[in-house]
N, CA and C atoms as a LAMMPS dump frame, in Angstrom:
ITEM: TIMESTEP
0
ITEM: NUMBER OF ATOMS
522
ITEM: BOX BOUNDS ff ff ff
-5.0000000000000000e+02 5.0000000000000000e+02
-5.0000000000000000e+02 5.0000000000000000e+02
-5.0000000000000000e+02 5.0000000000000000e+02
ITEM: ATOMS id mol type element x y z
1 1 1 N 0.826 -1.162 -0.027
2 1 2 C 0.023 -0.022 -0.061
3 1 3 C 0.91 1.172 0.005
4 2 1 N 0.594 2.195 -0.925
5 2 2 C 1.32 3.454 -0.98
6 2 3 C 0.422 4.543 -0.465
7 3 1 N 0.907 5.373 0.473
8 3 2 C 0.155 6.421 1.046
9 3 3 C 0.877 7.705 0.784
10 4 1 N 0.254 8.661 0.086
11 4 2 C 0.861 9.97 -0.232
12 4 3 C -0.077 11.07 -0.057
13 5 1 N 0.407 12.243 -0.203
14 5 2 C -0.403 13.494 -0.058
15 5 3 C -1.445 13.528 -1.189
16 6 1 N -2.513 14.218 -0.898
17 6 2 C -3.499 14.497 -1.99
18 6 3 C -2.929 15.319 -3.087
19 7 1 N -3.478 15.274 -4.307
20 7 2 C -3.13 16.179 -5.359
21 7 3 C -3.287 17.61 -4.887
22 8 1 N -2.389 18.459 -5.38
23 8 2 C -2.439 19.903 -4.911
24 8 3 C -2.317 20.798 -6.109
25 9 1 N -2.972 21.98 -6.004
26 9 2 C -2.816 23.017 -7.036
27 9 3 C -1.347 23.397 -7.197
28 10 1 N -0.846 23.586 -8.371
29 10 2 C 0.497 23.976 -8.643
30 10 3 C 0.658 24.77 -9.958
31 11 1 N 1.643 25.598 -10.077
32 11 2 C 1.952 26.325 -11.29
33 11 3 C 1.102 27.59 -11.304
34 12 1 N 1.294 28.286 -12.427
35 12 2 C 0.585 29.573 -12.654
36 12 3 C -0.986 29.358 -12.624
37 13 1 N -1.436 28.312 -13.346
38 13 2 C -2.787 28.063 -13.437
39 13 3 C -3.385 27.333 -12.228
40 14 1 N -2.498 27.032 -11.253
41 14 2 C -2.929 26.287 -10.086
42 14 3 C -3.689 25.04 -10.468
43 15 1 N -3.178 24.269 -11.433
44 15 2 C -3.801 23.095 -11.885
45 15 3 C -3.51 22.01 -10.866
46 16 1 N -4.48 21.145 -10.611
47 16 2 C -4.34 20.063 -9.623
48 16 3 C -3.275 19.12 -10.155
49 17 1 N -2.238 18.91 -9.362
50 17 2 C -1.007 18.224 -9.723
51 17 3 C -0.797 17.026 -8.739
52 18 1 N -0.604 15.798 -9.224
53 18 2 C -0.362 14.666 -8.372
54 18 3 C 1.08 14.7 -7.9
55 19 1 N 1.29 14.25 -6.644
56 19 2 C 2.631 14.073 -6.181
57 19 3 C 3.394 12.957 -6.945
58 20 1 N 4.715 13.126 -7.068
59 20 2 C 5.537 12.067 -7.799
60 20 3 C 5.254 10.662 -7.26
61 21 1 N 5.081 10.543 -6.002
62 21 2 C 4.924 9.263 -5.361
63 21 3 C 3.6 8.568 -6.007
64 22 1 N 2.621 9.281 -6.172
65 22 2 C 1.356 8.838 -6.786
66 22 3 C 1.624 8.306 -8.231
67 23 1 N 2.413 9.098 -8.962
68 23 2 C 2.609 8.669 -10.325
69 23 3 C 3.394 7.346 -10.368
70 24 1 N 4.425 7.279 -9.487
71 24 2 C 5.206 5.995 -9.417
72 24 3 C 4.346 4.836 -9.007
73 25 1 N 3.444 4.989 -8.013
74 25 2 C 2.599 3.957 -7.574
75 25 3 C 1.702 3.515 -8.695
76 26 1 N 1.148 4.425 -9.409
77 26 2 C 0.245 4.136 -10.541
78 26 3 C 1.006 3.353 -11.647
79 27 1 N 2.211 3.792 -11.947
80 27 2 C 3.036 3.104 -12.942
81 27 3 C 3.315 1.692 -12.538
82 28 1 N 3.516 1.442 -11.234
83 28 2 C 3.823 0.119 -10.784
84 28 3 C 2.549 -0.628 -10.384
85 29 1 N 1.387 -0.026 -10.581
86 29 2 C 0.055 -0.625 -10.287
87 29 3 C 0.014 -1.077 -8.835
88 30 1 N 0.446 -0.198 -7.939
89 30 2 C 0.376 -0.451 -6.528
90 30 3 C -0.903 0.188 -5.923
91 31 1 N -1.472 -0.418 -4.896
92 31 2 C -2.663 0.186 -4.207
93 31 3 C -2.227 1.526 -3.712
94 32 1 N -3.085 2.567 -3.791
95 32 2 C -2.784 3.908 -3.497
96 32 3 C -3.873 4.534 -2.609
97 33 1 N -3.342 5.301 -1.595
98 33 2 C -4.272 6.075 -0.689
99 33 3 C -3.741 7.441 -0.579
100 34 1 N -4.621 8.438 -0.704
101 34 2 C -4.221 9.855 -0.639
102 34 3 C -5.123 10.608 0.446
103 35 1 N -4.966 10.281 1.733
104 35 2 C -5.797 10.832 2.703
105 35 3 C -5.422 12.334 3.024
106 36 1 N -6.481 13.171 3.334
107 36 2 C -6.19 14.534 3.75
108 36 3 C -5.403 14.394 5.081
109 37 1 N -5.749 13.501 5.861
110 37 2 C -5.019 13.324 7.194
111 37 3 C -4.903 11.8 7.46
112 38 1 N -3.614 11.41 7.591
113 38 2 C -3.426 10.004 7.912
114 38 3 C -3.838 9.641 9.302
115 39 1 N -4.113 10.753 10.122
116 39 2 C -4.523 10.626 11.517
117 39 3 C -6.024 10.518 11.677
118 40 1 N -6.774 10.632 10.548
119 40 2 C -8.202 10.563 10.654
120 40 3 C -8.65 9.232 11.175
121 41 1 N -9.853 9.15 11.768
122 41 2 C -10.316 7.816 12.245
123 41 3 C -10.471 6.848 11.062
124 42 1 N -10.922 7.331 9.954
125 42 2 C -11.149 6.43 8.808
126 42 3 C -9.818 5.858 8.306
127 43 1 N -8.794 6.72 8.204
128 43 2 C -7.484 6.259 7.8
129 43 3 C -6.893 5.26 8.714
130 44 1 N -7.025 5.569 10.085
131 44 2 C -6.478 4.674 11.089
132 44 3 C -7.139 3.258 10.989
133 45 1 N -8.48 3.28 10.772
134 45 2 C -9.197 2.067 10.628
135 45 3 C -8.705 1.211 9.414
136 46 1 N -8.499 1.861 8.326
137 46 2 C -7.923 1.23 7.131
138 46 3 C -6.543 0.644 7.418
139 47 1 N -5.678 1.387 8.024
140 47 2 C -4.308 0.975 8.363
141 47 3 C -4.422 -0.271 9.308
142 48 1 N -5.286 -0.251 10.285
143 48 2 C -5.466 -1.424 11.101
144 48 3 C -5.836 -2.649 10.366
145 49 1 N -6.75 -2.469 9.406
146 49 2 C -7.168 -3.587 8.661
147 49 3 C -6.091 -4.241 7.736
148 50 1 N -5.05 -3.464 7.514
149 50 2 C -3.91 -3.955 6.694
150 50 3 C -3.022 -4.897 7.477
151 51 1 N -3.117 -4.938 8.769
152 51 2 C -2.257 -5.734 9.575
153 51 3 C -0.831 -5.583 9.293
154 52 1 N -0.379 -4.247 9.411
155 52 2 C 0.914 -3.858 9.031
156 52 3 C 1.97 -4.374 9.956
157 53 1 N 3.179 -4.759 9.452
158 53 2 C 4.358 -5.009 10.185
159 53 3 C 5.115 -3.695 10.456
160 54 1 N 5.175 -2.848 9.406
161 54 2 C 6.024 -1.73 9.396
162 54 3 C 5.423 -0.642 8.527
163 55 1 N 5.611 0.62 8.861
164 55 2 C 5.218 1.746 8.097
165 55 3 C 6.43 2.642 7.835
166 56 1 N 6.811 2.896 6.573
167 56 2 C 7.947 3.725 6.231
168 56 3 C 7.489 4.957 5.553
169 57 1 N 8.04 6.125 6.024
170 57 2 C 7.66 7.38 5.441
171 57 3 C 8.923 8.177 4.95
172 58 1 N 8.751 9.013 3.95
173 58 2 C 9.811 9.847 3.472
174 58 3 C 9.163 11.089 2.973
175 59 1 N 9.567 12.28 3.5
176 59 2 C 9.036 13.59 3.031
177 59 3 C 7.519 13.501 2.879
178 60 1 N 6.816 12.994 3.881
179 60 2 C 5.406 12.783 3.89
180 60 3 C 4.636 14.032 4.169
181 61 1 N 5.133 14.908 5.058
182 61 2 C 4.488 16.154 5.212
183 61 3 C 3.405 16.091 6.303
184 62 1 N 3.114 15.018 6.933
185 62 2 C 2.17 14.972 8.009
186 62 3 C 2.811 14.313 9.273
187 63 1 N 2.519 14.918 10.406
188 63 2 C 3.091 14.345 11.634
189 63 3 C 2.151 13.244 12.122
190 64 1 N 2.708 12.036 12.232
191 64 2 C 1.87 10.916 12.649
192 64 3 C 1.582 11.026 14.215
193 65 1 N 0.314 10.88 14.561
194 65 2 C -0.136 10.912 15.935
195 65 3 C 0.191 9.532 16.615
196 66 1 N 0.267 9.567 17.973
197 66 2 C 0.554 8.223 18.641
198 66 3 C -0.315 7.1 18.18
199 67 1 N -1.636 7.323 18.016
200 67 2 C -2.536 6.299 17.629
201 67 3 C -2.121 5.643 16.317
202 68 1 N -1.541 6.364 15.4
203 68 2 C -1.094 5.821 14.067
204 68 3 C 0.226 5.178 14.281
205 69 1 N 1.131 5.746 15.136
206 69 2 C 2.445 5.195 15.385
207 69 3 C 2.341 3.782 15.955
208 70 1 N 1.291 3.51 16.708
209 70 2 C 1.149 2.247 17.409
210 70 3 C 0.558 1.153 16.519
211 71 1 N 0.12 1.519 15.293
212 71 2 C -0.563 0.503 14.479
213 71 3 C 0.364 -0.557 14.005
214 72 1 N 1.477 -0.279 13.335
215 72 2 C 2.357 -1.287 12.845
216 72 3 C 3.057 -2.133 13.923
217 73 1 N 3.069 -3.406 13.782
218 73 2 C 3.71 -4.19 14.864
219 73 3 C 5.206 -3.815 15.181
220 74 1 N 5.956 -3.445 14.207
221 74 2 C 7.435 -3.126 14.383
222 74 3 C 7.644 -1.606 14.501
223 75 1 N 6.63 -0.85 14.281
224 75 2 C 6.726 0.667 14.463
225 75 3 C 6.769 1.291 13.047
226 76 1 N 7.108 2.563 13.089
227 76 2 C 7.143 3.428 11.972
228 76 3 C 8.594 3.978 11.806
229 77 1 N 8.978 3.94 10.559
230 77 2 C 10.377 4.411 10.238
231 77 3 C 10.237 5.571 9.339
232 78 1 N 11.069 6.624 9.596
233 78 2 C 11.153 7.727 8.626
234 78 3 C 12.488 7.787 8.059
235 79 1 N 12.586 8.209 6.759
236 79 2 C 13.869 8.457 6.059
237 79 3 C 13.966 9.982 5.965
238 80 1 N 15.007 10.529 6.646
239 80 2 C 15.15 11.96 6.695
240 80 3 C 16.47 12.439 6.051
241 81 1 N 16.369 13.509 5.239
242 81 2 C 17.514 14.022 4.488
243 81 3 C 18.398 14.939 5.205
244 82 1 N 18.923 14.433 6.379
245 82 2 C 19.929 15.102 7.116
246 82 3 C 20.596 14.075 8.075
247 83 1 N 21.676 14.486 8.674
248 83 2 C 22.339 13.641 9.656
249 83 3 C 21.717 14.075 11.011
250 84 1 N 20.643 13.462 11.409
251 84 2 C 20.029 13.837 12.636
252 84 3 C 20.999 13.681 13.752
253 85 1 N 20.912 14.58 14.76
254 85 2 C 19.853 15.456 15.022
255 85 3 C 19.929 16.785 14.403
256 86 1 N 20.767 17.017 13.423
257 86 2 C 20.888 18.276 12.76
258 86 3 C 19.693 18.431 11.735
259 87 1 N 19.105 19.57 11.649
260 87 2 C 18.1 19.941 10.635
261 87 3 C 16.869 19.094 10.706
262 88 1 N 16.289 18.942 11.895
263 88 2 C 15.019 18.263 11.977
264 88 3 C 14.034 19.115 11.293
265 89 1 N 12.927 18.526 10.8
266 89 2 C 11.817 19.313 10.197
267 89 3 C 11.991 19.458 8.735
268 90 1 N 11.326 20.484 8.216
269 90 2 C 11.188 20.678 6.784
270 90 3 C 12.452 21.331 6.218
271 91 1 N 12.703 21.015 4.902
272 91 2 C 13.738 21.644 4.11
273 91 3 C 15.137 21.516 4.637
274 92 1 N 15.536 20.316 5.126
275 92 2 C 16.893 20.124 5.676
276 92 3 C 18.018 20.35 4.603
277 93 1 N 17.69 19.932 3.385
278 93 2 C 18.704 20.127 2.296
279 93 3 C 18.946 21.575 2.004
280 94 1 N 17.969 22.41 1.878
281 94 2 C 18.223 23.856 1.628
282 94 3 C 18.927 24.484 2.81
283 95 1 N 18.565 24.123 4.067
284 95 2 C 19.228 24.789 5.184
285 95 3 C 20.669 24.297 5.332
286 96 1 N 20.993 23.051 4.898
287 96 2 C 22.367 22.708 4.924
288 96 3 C 23.211 23.454 3.888
289 97 1 N 22.624 23.77 2.74
290 97 2 C 23.324 24.611 1.739
291 97 3 C 23.38 25.983 2.204
292 98 1 N 22.304 26.565 2.686
293 98 2 C 22.323 27.984 3.133
294 98 3 C 23.375 28.185 4.169
295 99 1 N 23.497 27.226 5.191
296 99 2 C 24.47 27.343 6.222
297 99 3 C 25.878 26.888 5.879
298 100 1 N 26.11 26.56 4.597
299 100 2 C 27.483 26.281 4.117
300 100 3 C 28.024 24.966 4.623
301 101 1 N 27.155 24.027 4.97
302 101 2 C 27.649 22.724 5.446
303 101 3 C 28.55 22.053 4.345
304 102 1 N 29.508 21.297 4.753
305 102 2 C 30.369 20.626 3.819
306 102 3 C 29.958 19.17 3.689
307 103 1 N 29.109 18.741 4.631
308 103 2 C 28.625 17.323 4.605
309 103 3 C 27.204 17.268 5.052
310 104 1 N 26.441 16.338 4.509
311 104 2 C 25.085 16.142 4.982
312 104 3 C 24.949 14.55 4.836
313 105 1 N 23.71 14.191 4.804
314 105 2 C 23.433 12.71 4.664
315 105 3 C 21.992 12.346 4.815
316 106 1 N 21.767 11.098 5.133
317 106 2 C 20.39 10.578 5.285
318 106 3 C 20.363 9.74 6.59
319 107 1 N 19.253 9.81 7.273
320 107 2 C 19.028 9.117 8.465
321 107 3 C 17.769 8.325 8.41
322 108 1 N 17.769 7.028 8.834
323 108 2 C 16.532 6.331 9.124
324 108 3 C 16.358 6.254 10.628
325 109 1 N 15.204 6.47 11.1
326 109 2 C 14.895 6.438 12.59
327 109 3 C 13.473 5.918 12.878
328 110 1 N 13.279 5.494 14.074
329 110 2 C 11.995 5.066 14.544
330 110 3 C 11.241 6.286 14.906
331 111 1 N 10.086 6.483 14.395
332 111 2 C 9.235 7.693 14.636
333 111 3 C 8.741 7.625 16.063
334 112 1 N 8.664 8.776 16.71
335 112 2 C 7.968 8.93 17.961
336 112 3 C 7.035 10.218 17.814
337 113 1 N 6.547 10.748 18.947
338 113 2 C 5.594 11.829 18.842
339 113 3 C 6.204 13.154 18.428
340 114 1 N 7.517 13.255 18.53
341 114 2 C 8.211 14.455 18.168
342 114 3 C 8.471 14.697 16.678
343 115 1 N 9.009 15.764 16.356
344 115 2 C 9.402 16.126 14.946
345 115 3 C 10.775 15.616 14.733
346 116 1 N 10.942 14.444 14.115
347 116 2 C 12.23 13.858 13.698
348 116 3 C 13.132 13.656 14.966
349 117 1 N 12.555 13.222 16.129
350 117 2 C 13.263 13.064 17.345
351 117 3 C 13.562 11.612 17.749
352 118 1 N 13.003 10.672 17.001
353 118 2 C 12.99 9.244 17.479
354 118 3 C 14.466 8.659 17.383
355 119 1 N 14.552 7.452 17.989
356 119 2 C 15.865 6.813 17.947
357 119 3 C 16.371 6.502 16.552
358 120 1 N 17.699 6.689 16.317
359 120 2 C 18.321 6.541 15.023
360 120 3 C 18.551 5.026 14.778
361 121 1 N 18.284 4.6 13.559
362 121 2 C 18.56 3.287 13.115
363 121 3 C 19.833 3.186 12.333
364 122 1 N 19.924 3.883 11.192
365 122 2 C 21.124 4.018 10.328
366 122 3 C 21.355 5.352 9.832
367 123 1 N 22.583 5.676 9.5
368 123 2 C 22.904 6.962 8.843
369 123 3 C 23.965 6.798 7.81
370 124 1 N 23.948 7.606 6.741
371 124 2 C 24.942 7.603 5.737
372 124 3 C 25.291 9.072 5.421
373 125 1 N 26.558 9.374 5.526
374 125 2 C 26.991 10.753 5.241
375 125 3 C 27.509 10.871 3.793
376 126 1 N 27.505 12.058 3.292
377 126 2 C 28.083 12.357 1.941
378 126 3 C 28.515 13.834 1.948
379 127 1 N 29.664 14.056 1.259
380 127 2 C 30.089 15.449 1.167
381 127 3 C 29.171 16.24 0.217
382 128 1 N 29.142 17.533 0.487
383 128 2 C 28.391 18.398 -0.407
384 128 3 C 29.4 19.077 -1.349
385 129 1 N 29.21 18.966 -2.606
386 129 2 C 30.091 19.638 -3.639
387 129 3 C 29.845 21.089 -3.541
388 130 1 N 30.858 21.924 -3.581
389 130 2 C 30.622 23.396 -3.491
390 130 3 C 29.774 23.998 -4.541
391 131 1 N 29.735 23.333 -5.682
392 131 2 C 28.902 23.82 -6.861
393 131 3 C 27.589 23.077 -6.904
394 132 1 N 27.285 22.206 -5.945
395 132 2 C 26.054 21.422 -6.089
396 132 3 C 24.774 22.326 -5.768
397 133 1 N 23.812 22.086 -6.576
398 133 2 C 22.524 22.86 -6.342
399 133 3 C 21.677 22.004 -5.41
400 134 1 N 20.617 22.683 -4.931
401 134 2 C 19.682 21.961 -3.972
402 134 3 C 19.052 20.84 -4.715
403 135 1 N 18.661 21.052 -6.016
404 135 2 C 18.049 19.973 -6.797
405 135 3 C 19.026 18.796 -7.038
406 136 1 N 20.229 19.052 -7.24
407 136 2 C 21.2 17.91 -7.486
408 136 3 C 21.476 17.166 -6.146
409 137 1 N 21.564 17.872 -5.049
410 137 2 C 21.768 17.265 -3.759
411 137 3 C 20.518 16.514 -3.388
412 138 1 N 19.323 17.04 -3.585
413 138 2 C 18.126 16.38 -3.327
414 138 3 C 18.028 14.994 -4.073
415 139 1 N 18.374 15.026 -5.292
416 139 2 C 18.333 13.811 -6.17
417 139 3 C 19.317 12.756 -5.592
418 140 1 N 20.513 13.176 -5.241
419 140 2 C 21.495 12.25 -4.624
420 140 3 C 21.008 11.662 -3.325
421 141 1 N 20.441 12.589 -2.42
422 141 2 C 20.005 12.102 -1.114
423 141 3 C 18.724 11.213 -1.297
424 142 1 N 17.891 11.478 -2.286
425 142 2 C 16.697 10.623 -2.549
426 142 3 C 17.2 9.205 -2.82
427 143 1 N 18.192 9.154 -3.673
428 143 2 C 18.681 7.747 -4.057
429 143 3 C 19.356 7.095 -2.803
430 144 1 N 20.164 7.869 -2.074
431 144 2 C 20.739 7.309 -0.837
432 144 3 C 19.702 6.902 0.163
433 145 1 N 18.644 7.711 0.2
434 145 2 C 17.583 7.397 1.181
435 145 3 C 16.848 6.163 0.845
436 146 1 N 16.584 5.982 -0.464
437 146 2 C 15.884 4.749 -0.903
438 146 3 C 16.741 3.509 -0.521
439 147 1 N 17.989 3.602 -0.847
440 147 2 C 18.923 2.455 -0.546
441 147 3 C 19 2.19 0.988
442 148 1 N 19.133 3.247 1.756
443 148 2 C 19.171 3.136 3.167
444 148 3 C 17.953 2.584 3.813
445 149 1 N 16.734 2.993 3.244
446 149 2 C 15.482 2.414 3.716
447 149 3 C 15.477 0.859 3.505
448 150 1 N 15.866 0.479 2.374
449 150 2 C 15.882 -1.071 2.073
450 150 3 C 16.871 -1.71 3.062
451 151 1 N 17.963 -1.133 3.176
452 151 2 C 19.011 -1.696 4.163
453 151 3 C 18.486 -1.738 5.579
454 152 1 N 17.803 -0.754 5.932
455 152 2 C 17.249 -0.63 7.322
456 152 3 C 16.238 -1.718 7.514
457 153 1 N 15.287 -1.891 6.565
458 153 2 C 14.304 -2.859 6.721
459 153 3 C 14.93 -4.289 6.801
460 154 1 N 15.875 -4.519 5.922
461 154 2 C 16.496 -5.884 5.936
462 154 3 C 17.28 -6.165 7.24
463 155 1 N 17.937 -5.082 7.784
464 155 2 C 18.692 -5.271 9.021
465 155 3 C 17.689 -5.448 10.186
466 156 1 N 16.606 -4.725 10.134
467 156 2 C 15.588 -4.917 11.214
468 156 3 C 15.004 -6.306 11.181
469 157 1 N 14.742 -6.806 9.97
470 157 2 C 14.225 -8.156 9.876
471 157 3 C 15.095 -9.253 10.417
472 158 1 N 16.437 -8.973 10.23
473 158 2 C 17.454 -9.885 10.709
474 158 3 C 17.852 -9.634 12.169
475 159 1 N 17.308 -8.594 12.77
476 159 2 C 17.65 -8.284 14.17
477 159 3 C 19.101 -7.694 14.269
478 160 1 N 19.59 -6.998 13.223
479 160 2 C 20.952 -6.509 13.235
480 160 3 C 21.018 -5.048 13.586
481 161 1 N 19.963 -4.37 13.985
482 161 2 C 20.01 -3.005 14.251
483 161 3 C 19.501 -2.747 15.715
484 162 1 N 20.243 -1.996 16.486
485 162 2 C 19.852 -1.567 17.794
486 162 3 C 19.575 -0.051 17.765
487 163 1 N 18.292 0.385 17.825
488 163 2 C 18.038 1.794 17.83
489 163 3 C 18.802 2.569 18.893
490 164 1 N 19.3 3.716 18.573
491 164 2 C 20.063 4.453 19.585
492 164 3 C 19.437 5.888 19.713
493 165 1 N 19.342 6.351 20.934
494 165 2 C 18.825 7.687 21.108
495 165 3 C 19.613 8.763 20.333
496 166 1 N 18.926 9.784 19.908
497 166 2 C 19.605 10.881 19.224
498 166 3 C 20.443 11.614 20.23
499 167 1 N 21.624 12.04 19.904
500 167 2 C 22.468 12.865 20.822
501 167 3 C 21.751 14.157 21.106
502 168 1 N 22.067 14.749 22.247
503 168 2 C 21.441 16.082 22.559
504 168 3 C 21.952 17.137 21.601
505 169 1 N 21.191 18.241 21.598
506 169 2 C 21.661 19.387 20.799
507 169 3 C 21.161 19.356 19.386
508 170 1 N 20.005 18.785 19.144
509 170 2 C 19.453 18.801 17.805
510 170 3 C 19.032 20.151 17.418
511 171 1 N 18.928 20.392 16.054
512 171 2 C 18.558 21.624 15.522
513 171 3 C 17.315 21.48 14.607
514 172 1 N 16.532 22.475 14.519
515 172 2 C 15.385 22.429 13.516
516 172 3 C 15.782 23.18 12.34
517 173 1 N 15.379 22.703 11.114
518 173 2 C 15.507 23.467 9.943
519 173 3 C 14.425 24.54 10.1
520 174 1 N 14.877 25.822 10.102
521 174 2 C 13.935 26.907 10.441
522 174 3 C 12.764 26.96 9.524
């Protein structure tokens, strides 16, 4: 099951535009859900009916409430485009570039009630090229994130990951 944001108006004409995740799911003929709120009672009931082992999110744009976080047996994992605890929240790639960071990366972590505050599962770092644009870095981190998500799920399945608390001193992407 693929869950993504609803289609949203975009461009000059504010034409209803599907998110890229929807297009990929349709191309692969995967079941698709686009709830206004994943936390709604109707969506929670649907998720319970799926008997989920794990829920994985990436750039989802909705904070999952505790009732949703408790549905999958093994929990909920997020793929975040920063080396947490740095740049929690939205736009971590842009803020890494604005702040002149020389390195960034991708983190998988177990979601909790906070904004990108849960225990870290895996991280991968990468240097930022001085001439790299936000779009180029985003594409690289998206590929890294997809690979790290698969690795995380496999290692969880084999019992090879011990979640570790995030170190103190986290920052929010403003």
